N, C-alpha and C positions, 0 to 999 in steps of 0.2 A: 458436611459433606453428606452424602446421600447414604440412606441405609441399605438400599436394594437397587440393582441395576438390570436393564433388560435389554437385550439386542432388537434393534429397530430394522435391522438388514444390513446390506452392502454398503461399501461406502458411496455409492452413487446415490444423490440425495433425492432422486425421483423413486427409488426403490427403499429408502430408509424415511429421511426426516420429511420427505412430502408424502410418506405414504400415510393418508388420513386414517385410513379403517386401522392400519396396524398399531398406531399409538393412541386411537380408543380402545382397541382391544387391549393394548397393555394397562392402560389407565383403568379399565373395568377389573382386569385381573389382578392388579396391584391394589384395589380398593381405593384408588385416588380419588378425592373428591373434587379434583382442581386441577389445571394444567395450566401452567404458565410456559408460554409461547417463546419466551426469548426475544432475541433482536429480529430475528428474518425466517425464513421457512413457512411457518404457518402462521406468523404474528400479525400478519395483516389480510388473512385470506376468509372472507365473511364464509363460505361455506362449510369450513371446518368450525368456525363459532354456532352454526345453524346443528350441525353434527354434535358437538357438544352440547348443546340444549336437548337435543331429542335423546341424548343419552344420559339426561341429567349430571352431566359434568359441568362444572364452573368453569368457564374460561376466563383467565383473569386479563382481562382487555374489555374494549368496547363493543357493544351490542353489533351484530352483524349488519343492522340497516344504517347504525353511523359509520361503520367500517366501509360499507358502500358507497355510501354517498360522500365521503371523504376519499375513499382509495380511488375512486374515477377522478383524476382532477379536472376533466372537462366539466363532471357533476358538481364538483366542489366550488369550482369557480363561480359557476353560475349562483350555488347557494349563497357564496360569499357576496355577489354583487346585490343579490335580493337582501341581505344582511347588512348592506353599507361598510363592507369591510373592502378596501382597496383592492384591487386586482389589477396584475400586470395586462398592457394592451395585447390584444392576439385574438386568435380564432380557438374557441374552445372545441372544436371538431365534434361537435353533436351532429348526429345526420350523417352528414354527406363527408365520406371517407375517400373520396378520388383523389387521384394525382393532380387532375384537370382542377379541383375545386381548391387544392392547396396552392396550386402556382398562382390561382387567382387572389386568394386571400392573403398570401406571402406579398404578392406586389402590391396590394391595398395597403397592409402593413408596411410595409418597406425592410430592405433589408439593410443590415444581418437580422436574419432572425432564428428561433431555436424550436427544433422539431422534439418533441416529448411525448414518450408511451403514456396514455392516459393512465393506465394501471401502474406506471413504473415506480421506481424508489431505488435507493442505494447507488445513484449515479449511472443506472442501466437504463438503456432506451432513451438516451438524450444525445443529440447532434446538431452542432450548431452549424448552419448554411450562411455563407457570407456573400456568396453573389448567385444570381438566379440559374447560372449554367451548372452549379453543383446541387441544383435541389432534387432532380429527378435521382442521382445515386444516393442521398443521403437519405431519401424517402424511403427507398427500396431496403437499405441497409437497416435504419433505425427501425423500419417495419417488421423486418425478419428479427432483430434480436430483442424487439418487445414481444414479439410470438412466442420465442424460445424462452425467455426467463418470465414471463408473467401470462401466457396463454392467452395473451390478447394484443394484436397486432395495431389497434386502433391508435392516431397519434393526433396532436394539438398543436397550435404554432403560438409561441411568445414570443414578443418584440424580443429580440437579442441585445441585452444591456452588459456589454462585456466589462465596464468597468463599475460594477456596483458592489456593494457591500452585502453579506448572505447573513444576515441576523435571525435566530431563531430564539422562539419562546416556549419554554417548558410549562404545558397547564395542567392542571390537574380538576375531574369534577365527579361528582356523585350522583347516585341515583334520586337524591332530592332535590336537584335543581341548584346545588351550589359550584360554585366555579372558582377556582384561585390561578395566579401562576408565578411561577417561583425565580421570575429575571430571565435575564435573556442567555443566550451564548452566540459568541461572534465564530462563526465558520467560513470566512473569507478565503481563508488560504486553503485552496485546492488545487487536484490535479487530477486529470480525467474526470472532472467532476463529483471526485469523491474527496471529502474532508482529510486534512494532515493537521490539523491544529485546531482547538476548538479553546476558546475563552471566554471566560466571565468575571466581571463585567465588561461589556462591549466598549474598548477605548471611545472616549470622546463622545458617548450619548448621554446626554443631558437626562434628568430627571422628569422633567415634563415629557419628553418623546419617549423615554422606558415607560411611563405610566400611561400614555395614550397608545404605545404598540401592544402592552401587555394587556389592555382592556380589549383591544381587537381581536387579541388571540383567544382571550376567555370567551367573547360574542362569538367568533368562528365557532367555539367547541359548542358552546349552549346551542347553537343554530341547527345542529344536527342531533341534538340530544346527547351527546358524548358521554360517555363515563370511562372514569381511570385515567391514567397516564398518556398524554400526547404531546408532540412538539408542532408549532406553527411555524412555517418559515415565512420570511420576510425577505426581499429586496429591498435595500434602501440606496437613495441615489446620494453618494459622498459630499454632493456639493451643496443641494437643496435640504437633505435629509429627508425627503418626500419617501414613504414605504408601499410596497404593495405586498398583497398576499402571493403567494407562491404555490405551496400546497401544505398539507398537513400529515405528517406519519402517524398513524393511529397503533403505536407501540412505544414501548420504551426505546429511548435513544442508545447506540452504541456511547454516547458522550456524555450519558447522563450522570457519571460520578464528578463530572465539573461542578453542574448545579449542587449535589449532594453537597461537595465541599464548602461553599459558598453561603448555603442555607442551612447546614448542619441538619438535613432530613434524610431518612432513610426512604427512597423514593420506592423501592421492591416491598418496604414494608407496608407504605402507603395503598400501593396495588393491592395487597392480601386484605386491606382492612376496608377498602372500597368494595372489593369484589364480596365481601363478605356481607355488604348490604349497609355498613354503617356511613354517617355524615363525615367529611372530609376532617383531619384531626385539628383545624386550625383555620381561622379566618384570615383575609388577605394582610390585616394591619399586623399580625403575629407575626409574618413573615420576613426577615431581615437580611440584608445582604451583608456578608462579611469577608472583606479582605479581596483576593484576587486569586483564582485558578486557572491553568490551564493543562489540557491534553495533547497528547503526541501520541499518534498512532504508527506502532513499531511493525512495519511490512515486510515481508519477504520480497523484496521487489529492489532495482536500481533503474537509474535513467540511462537508456537506450541512446547515444549521442545520434546515431545513424537512424533510429526512428523517430527520434525526436519526440519519446514516451516513456514512461515508465513500464517495465516489463516485469512479470511476477516471475519468481525463482521458488524452487519445488528441491526437496532433499531433506537430508538429514542433519538435525542439530547437534553437530560434532562437540560443539562448546557453548554453553549458555550460562550466563551469571546476570541477575537480575541487579537493579540498584538496590541499595538497602532501605527498607520501608520504616518510615517513622510517623509517628502521631504525637508530637511533645504540644499541642496546641497552639504554639507559635507558626511553625512552619511543618507542613506536612508533605511525606510522600506517599503514593499509590500504587501499586503495581496489579492490574490482573491481566491475566494469562491462561490460557489452557495448554500449553508446551510445556516439553521438559526436554531434557537433555539427554542426546541420541534418539529421538522422538523423531517425527517423521512429520513435516509440511507436506501435506499432499496438495495435488491439483484437482484436489474435487471441492474445496471449500475455500472461502477468503484467504488471503494471503497475510493477515494479521497475527504476527506473533503475540504483540501484548499492547495493551494501554499503559501508557504512564502518565500519571497526573500528579501535579505538585500544587501546593496550595499554601499562602503566607495571610495569615492574619492583619485586617487592616479596619480603618474608620468606614462606617458603614454610610456615613452621612453626606460624603460627596467622594467623586472618582479619586483613589489614591495612587497616584502615580507610584511613590515608591512600593506598595505592595505589589504593583506589577512588574517592577523593575525586578523586585526580590525573586517574584515567582517564577520570571523568566529565567534568572541566573541560576535557581536551585534545579529549573527543569536542563539547565545546560550541563551542570554540574552531575546530574543523573543521567545523562545521554553519554557522559564519557565514562560513568560508570559500568553500561549497558553493554553486555559483550555478548557475541554471536558469531560462531563459525561453522562453517560447513554449507552455507549458503547466502546469496547476498542479501545486505538489507538497506535501507532507506535512512539508517541512522546518521552518516556525516551530511546526508541532505539536510536531514532536520536539524544539524548544528548550523549548518550556514546560514539556512530562515532565522534562527534564533539570533544569529548574530549581525543581521543586515539591518542597516540604518532605517530603512522604511518598515520593517516590523517593529524594531524596536520603539518608533515613533509612535505606532499604532494606528488604526482605521484603515489598514490595507483593503483592497479590494479584490474581488474574486479574479482579476489579470495579474494578481502579485506575481505568479510564478513566471508566464509567457513574457512580463513586461521586465524580470531581471533575472532570466535565464542563463544569460552570461555569466553573470555574479554567483548566480545559485549552483552551476554545474560547472564551474571551473576547478577543474581537478589538478591541474598541475599549473605551475609557474607558466608564463606566456614566454620565457625564454629557453623554457625546457630544462630549465635548472633543476636538481633535486633541493628540499629543505634541510636543515641540519636536523630536524625529527626524522624524516626519512632515511637519511645516511645512517643516523644510530639503529635505528628500527632495523635497517640492512644489515647492519654490523652485528645487533643483537640477534637477527635471526640465522646470521653465518653460523655465530657460536654455538647456537642452540640446536642448528642442524648437525654441526659437527658431533654434539655431546648426544644428541638424541639417536641418531642413525650409525653412530661408530661405537655407541657406548661409554666409549673412555678417550676422554679427550688427551689424555696423558701417555695414550699409547704411542712409543717410537714408531711404530710402522704407519701410523696416521701421517704424519708428515715427513717422516724419513730420519729422525734424530731423536737421541735419549732427550730425558728432561732433569728433572730435580735441579732446576736453576742453571744448571751447564748445557751449554750448548755444543753438542759433538755433530761429527759429519757435517753435512752440506747445509744444515737447514734450510733446505730449499722451498719451505713452505707449502702450503696449500692453496690451489687456485679456487674457487668457488663459483658457480655461475646460480645467481639463482634469478627466475624469470619473473616479470610481470604475470598475476594469477589470469588476467583479462586480455594479455597481448604478448605472446611468446617472442615480438620482436623487441621487446623492451626489456634488456638484460643487465643486470647487474654484477659486475666482474669484481669478484672480493679476494684479497692475497691475505691470507692468514699464516702468520710466521711465529716461531716461539720467542719468545721475548726471555727476559731475565728473571729469576725469583719467582718460577711458576707462573707466568704473564703469557701474555700473546698480544702480539701487535697485528691490527687489522688495517687494511688501507684499501681502498676503491681504485681498480685500474680505469683506465679508459677500453673503447671496444677491442684494440688492438692489446690488452692486456699488458699495458706498458703503465709505468708511474706518471700520474698527473701532478705537473707543476703546482704547487700551493695546496694540493690536497693533504687534508688533516690524514695524521697516522694517528688510530685511535688502539692505546693501550688497556688492555682487559686482564682483571684480577677476581680471583675469589668466585669463580664461577662455580653455581649450583643449581642444578635442573631435579626440580620435584615434580616429578611425574605420577606419583602413586596418590596422592590425595588431592593437593591444591593446584596442581599443574601450572606452577610457580617457577618461573626463572630470575635467579637470583646473581648480581654480577656486578661488579666495580667497573666503571666505562670511563677511562681516563681519571677525573675527579669527580665523578658521580656515581653515587651509591642508586643501582637500580633493581628494583622489585617489579616486574610485569606478569602478566597471564601469558600462556604461549598453547597453541593446540596444533596437533599434528595428525594428518589424516593422507594416507595414500602419500604420494610425493608433495605434499602442501606441507607449508609453516604458516603457522598465524603467530604474527605478535601484537600484541595488545600493549602498547607504549604512548604515555601523554594523552591519554583518554581517546587515542586514534586507533584504527586497525589497520594493520599491514598484511598484504596476503602474498606468498611467494610461492613458487614452484620450483624444484630443484634439479629435475630433468624435464626436459623439453618434450620426450617421446613418453615416456612410461606411463599408463594411466591418465593421461592428460588428455582431456576432452575438449572441443572448444566449439561453441554455439556454431550455426552457419552463419554466413553473411546477412546483414540486415541490409538493404538497399530501399530506396524511394522511387516509387514508380508513379505513373500516370493514376489518378484517379484514388490511390491509395498505398497500402503497405505491400511489400512486396517480400515474402519469405521465402527464400530459396538459395541455394546456392549461385554465387554469381556465375552465369552460363559459361562454358567454357568454349571457345569460339569454335574449338577442333573436335568437340563432342557430338556425336549425332543423335544423343539422345540426353535431354536435362531431366535430373531428378529434383523435383521439387521436395522438401523435406519439411519435418516439424521444426521446430527452433527450440522446443523444450517438452519436457512430457505434459501431454495435452488429451482432448480429445475430439473426435472429429464431429464437427457439428453442423457442416453442411457441405454438400458437394453440388456444384454448378454444371457441371460436364460429365459426359460418358466415354467408353471407349471408343474412337473413331470418328470422335467430334475434331473439326478442324478450329483452331484457336488462331487468335492474333496476340502478339507480345501486348502485356499490359491489359490482358484479358482476365476477368476475374475467375479462379478456378473453384473456390469453397473457403470454408473457414474452419479453424479449429479454435477451440475455448480452453483456456487453462485459468484457473484461480478466477473466474468469472469473468474475463477478460476475452475477448474477441479478436483474434489473428486473420488476416485476409490474406488468401494466398492468388498472388497473381503470374499470369504465364512471363517467363522469362525469354521466351522467343516463338516467332510466327512456327505453325507445324501442326502435327497431328498428335491427339492423345492416344498414345500406343498402350498406358497400362494403368488401371488405377488400382494399387494395390490395398487399398483399407477399404473397409464401410463406415458408413454413418454411425455414430455412436461408438464406435471402438476408439479404444485407449493405445494411444502412440507414445513412445519414447521418443526422447530427444536425437535428434537426426537422423531419423526413421524417415523413409522415400514414403511418400503419400501418393504422387503423381507422378508418371512419366511423359514425357513429350518428344515426340522424334522430329527434329528440326527440319524445318523447311531451308532449303539450299537453292540458290539458283533457279527459283520458281519452282523444286520439284522437292518433295518430301522422302529423306531417306527411308528406305525397304527395310524392316528387320527381319530377321530371321526368328522364328519360335524358339 
């Protein structure tokens, strides 16, 4: 842990972590000899390196010139061509950035193509273009995104290879002309051009190809006089196993723990060692590969079926439990995180909650299928231990990826998620029936709700009769309605009744609160809810003794049972907020309530806590349905706002860069009806 801390500024990154002068000032005030830039922000900014040099502060990373050469993809590809490192076919974007030239080059290369920001990284500033008709729109959007994120709107074109493997090599070089690679990481499972799982070694990669690609990666670094840690990324044809240089990340990667686990080296220590001017700690032949490691990125996000993409979630972490960390020499579990229970996941930064890494020892001389199988199994077990409530996460999605036969077999490509989306996003059974686990979780949530919100489940006032094993009075029971937290139209009707000897019976009812034929009646005994320390719920459910974690917040009940999270709300109206409806529109994504046909004014709202990134219209403008109105940004993701109707912009109630809350109105449009626009009173 750090001995001292200094405030760099407000949450907005432009005024804090991207404030170069402030960071230099703090470094000088604290008498720091060096600055480690981490993964993002200024880690790939050559101007910041120049400022460090000018102030005699060591930047723990490559020289500014190397960063400039590799930081601009266009120049990097040209240098790789000169160094005989294979590059993907395309237009490097050097010189002419006009739309006309891009149309011409795209036609020559052949669709589909990929537009990329030449200064981009982290999955931003990347847009596939499947056909010529989409080029102009995607060109403008990609350029705007690139300008916003990287202050450089220049683009390049690559031939889009939708079914390729994404394999990257960790390299290290020093100031003495030495360079090594520390093997590869397979990053082919991606969503939104961002990695989901990273594993090493890459399944099915031969040692001959591994050596060839590793040497190409080292050659690429030495060609630009690189110093320090870097990652050279390649696309690999899964059929021919031909490979092409894609880009180089001139920093330590988020997924570097995967490499640390398989080679038993501390890469940050290496960075400090090289930055101090020393030679690399070892030669290439000294680096051996041990076993198999895999990393999962735990994000505050979920898949939105209507949008057909992941959307970020922000809020308070009301409940947080990490898997047990262990390093026993055979199977290892590592968790890296910067969040804590009751802490906030903000819209200002990346939505990552944690990185989870598992590693199993194995034979380094050949691909060890058993080691990979064991590492995946260990990862699956750890994901079942990982508990988060208060916001949505991708944990259940990660579990489904791990169990998918194509992923288990190994060697998947970057189109894995879209290819198998029906499997990966299948949240319920096809016939709408509820699983046994879902039913039991609902029973547990019902009893936990009664106990927590009524304090004493033995109170005769609770369900209208006395207790102590003797049923007196009507024993009318208690009807409980638990609603799906994502859809208030999904209701679980539960009937709780006093049983014998301090027990309860719980039964699921149909929509009319009538008993279902053949529906199991659960007997609940020995109930104890511990909310003081462990937030545990202990109960005997029929013949099963259950100990599970439970979380309550407002009117929400979350049960962690059988390694799965189940969310409910027990009242439909009290403090329950639903995000606006998401619908697909012409040319992009519409974010607004579905337009009420009878409403003279359509309010276009923010779907989440966000920041206004751009406004394309002004008050008084005439707009057409599906016209782009602007963008909001949340957790590094852009969301386009499209007009829901023909009409006139009657009011814009926000400014660019203004922070907005979920459901806040951004733009009002007076609907055009029968060729006329509704006149509004001021």
